[in-house]
C-alpha positions in Angstrom: 106.5 32.4 121.8 105.8 35.7 123.2 108.8 38.0 124.4 108.7 41.0 126.9 111.3 43.1 128.1 111.1 45.0 131.5 112.9 48.5 131.6 116.2 48.3 133.3 115.9 50.6 136.7 119.5 51.8 137.3 120.1 52.7 141.0 121.2 56.7 140.8 124.5 55.7 142.1 125.4 53.8 139.1 124.2 56.2 136.6 127.3 58.0 134.6 128.2 61.5 136.7 126.5 64.1 134.2 129.3 66.6 133.7 128.1 70.5 133.4 130.6 73.4 132.0 128.7 76.5 133.5 130.8 78.8 131.0 130.0 79.6 127.3 134.0 80.1 126.8 135.1 78.5 123.4 138.7 77.5 125.1 137.1 75.7 127.9 134.8 73.7 125.8 137.2 72.8 123.5 139.6 71.3 126.4 137.0 69.1 127.5 136.3 67.9 124.1 139.9 67.1 123.8 139.4 64.9 127.0 136.5 62.9 125.3 134.0 63.1 127.8 130.4 63.6 127.8 129.0 67.1 129.2 127.0 69.9 128.4 127.1 73.4 128.6 124.8 76.3 129.8 125.0 79.9 130.5 124.2 81.2 134.1 122.3 84.2 134.4 125.7 85.7 136.7 126.2 89.3 135.7 129.9 89.1 135.9 130.7 92.4 135.3 128.9 93.5 138.5 131.3 91.3 140.6 134.3 93.3 140.6 137.0 94.3 143.4 140.0 95.8 144.2 141.8 92.6 143.8 141.6 90.8 140.7 142.5 87.1 142.0 139.7 87.6 144.6 137.5 89.0 142.0 137.4 85.8 139.6 136.9 83.6 142.7 133.8 85.6 143.5 132.9 85.1 140.1 133.8 81.4 139.8 132.0 80.7 142.7 128.9 82.7 142.1 128.1 80.8 138.7 128.8 77.3 140.6 126.3 78.6 142.9 123.9 80.0 140.7 123.2 76.5 139.0 123.2 74.8 142.6 120.7 76.9 144.0 118.4 76.5 140.7 118.4 73.0 139.9 115.0 73.3 137.6 116.3 76.5 136.0 119.6 74.4 134.9 117.8 70.8 134.2 119.7 69.2 136.8 118.2 65.9 138.0 116.7 65.3 140.9 118.5 62.2 141.7 121.9 60.9 140.3 125.2 62.5 140.1 126.0 65.8 138.4 129.5 67.6 138.4 129.4 71.5 138.0 132.5 72.9 136.4 132.8 76.7 136.5 135.6 79.3 136.0 136.4 83.0 135.3 139.9 84.1 133.6 141.7 87.4 133.6 145.1 88.8 133.0 146.9 90.7 135.4 149.8 93.2 134.9 151.0 95.0 138.0 148.1 96.2 139.6 145.7 96.5 136.2 143.5 93.5 135.4 143.0 92.5 131.8 139.2 91.1 131.5 137.0 90.5 128.3 136.6 93.5 125.9 133.8 94.6 124.1 135.1 95.8 121.0 138.2 95.8 118.5 139.5 99.4 119.6 139.4 98.2 123.3 141.2 94.9 122.3 143.9 97.1 120.9 144.2 99.0 123.7 144.7 95.8 126.0 147.1 94.1 124.0 149.5 97.3 123.2 149.5 97.4 127.0 150.4 93.7 127.3 153.0 93.7 124.1 156.8 93.1 125.1 156.0 92.8 128.9 155.1 89.5 131.1 151.9 89.6 132.5 150.2 86.9 134.7 147.2 84.5 133.4 145.0 83.6 136.0 142.1 81.6 136.4 139.8 80.8 139.3 138.0 77.5 139.1 135.0 76.2 141.4 133.9 72.6 140.8 130.9 71.2 142.5 129.9 67.6 143.4 126.3 67.1 143.4 124.6 64.1 144.4 120.5 63.4 144.7 120.0 67.1 144.8 122.8 67.8 147.7 126.3 69.0 147.3 128.8 66.3 148.5 131.7 67.9 147.6 133.5 71.3 146.5 136.7 72.3 145.0 138.1 75.8 144.3 141.5 76.6 143.2 143.4 79.5 142.1 146.2 79.1 138.9 148.6 81.5 137.8 150.8 81.2 134.8 153.4 84.1 133.4 153.2 84.3 130.0 155.4 87.2 127.9 154.2 88.6 124.8 156.2 90.0 121.8 155.8 93.5 120.5 153.7 93.8 117.5 153.9 96.4 114.4 150.5 98.3 114.1 149.6 96.7 110.8 150.2 93.1 112.3 148.2 94.2 115.3 145.4 95.5 113.1 145.2 92.3 111.5 145.3 90.4 114.6 142.3 92.2 115.8 140.5 92.1 112.6 140.8 88.4 111.9 139.0 87.2 114.7 136.5 87.9 117.7 138.9 88.4 120.7 136.2 90.1 122.5 135.6 86.6 123.5 138.4 85.8 125.3 140.2 87.3 128.4 142.6 90.2 127.7 141.8 90.1 123.9 143.7 86.7 123.1 143.6 83.1 122.6 146.3 81.2 122.7 144.7 78.2 120.7 142.9 80.2 118.0 145.7 82.5 116.7 148.2 81.9 114.5 150.5 84.6 115.0 153.6 83.8 117.1 152.9 86.9 119.5 153.2 84.6 122.7 157.2 84.3 123.5 157.1 82.6 126.6 154.7 80.7 129.0 155.8 79.8 132.6 153.4 77.4 134.3 150.0 76.1 133.1 149.5 76.3 129.2 145.8 75.3 129.9 145.4 77.6 132.3 146.0 80.4 129.8 143.4 78.7 127.6 140.9 78.8 130.7 140.9 75.8 132.4 144.0 74.3 134.2 144.3 70.3 133.6 146.6 70.2 136.9 143.3 71.2 139.0 140.3 69.5 136.7 142.2 65.9 135.7 142.7 64.7 139.3 138.9 65.2 140.4 138.0 63.8 137.1 140.3 60.9 137.8 139.3 60.6 141.5 135.6 60.3 140.1 136.4 57.7 137.2 134.8 60.4 134.9 138.4 59.8 133.3 141.3 57.3 133.6 
């Protein structure tokens, strides 16, 4: 008896939505991992530091938009499928105290300077998110948001601060700190979204993922 099998041609609209995180953030990747969804990460060629304005909130919104648009405008470069559905998630975060903005630091000394400025005070941690639903090479829907969380940081002794920056590479995080990686109780209070401070507010993301039936 001869058996032959024909490959099943699944229509593009019935294929699972490909989720792309346009970010190298460890925190954002960790959050998506916790949702149990399949996704891939990519690093865009956007020069974030070149996008800087007087208003920090407009700056991070522009950066998130630029990352998403970079992927949308260069589908071949970022290996987007010509057919099928794709969800692109881009974000940018920054801490703001008064009129001063705190982004990612470049070395330990800069990290200590930023943390000293924030210690004993309440600052705003803001994350801008741009999410694009891409179907068969065409943008079908775009969501944009800006989420703000108030974070109160305790004061640390010099030796404690030194140990803090020596143990972790905080140059990867906005304002030089990460609440989901450090063991110290240096955060006294969080007023608002916890996942926003990690870099990707679930309050914004989950309704979209549920609407597209990526998560239930």
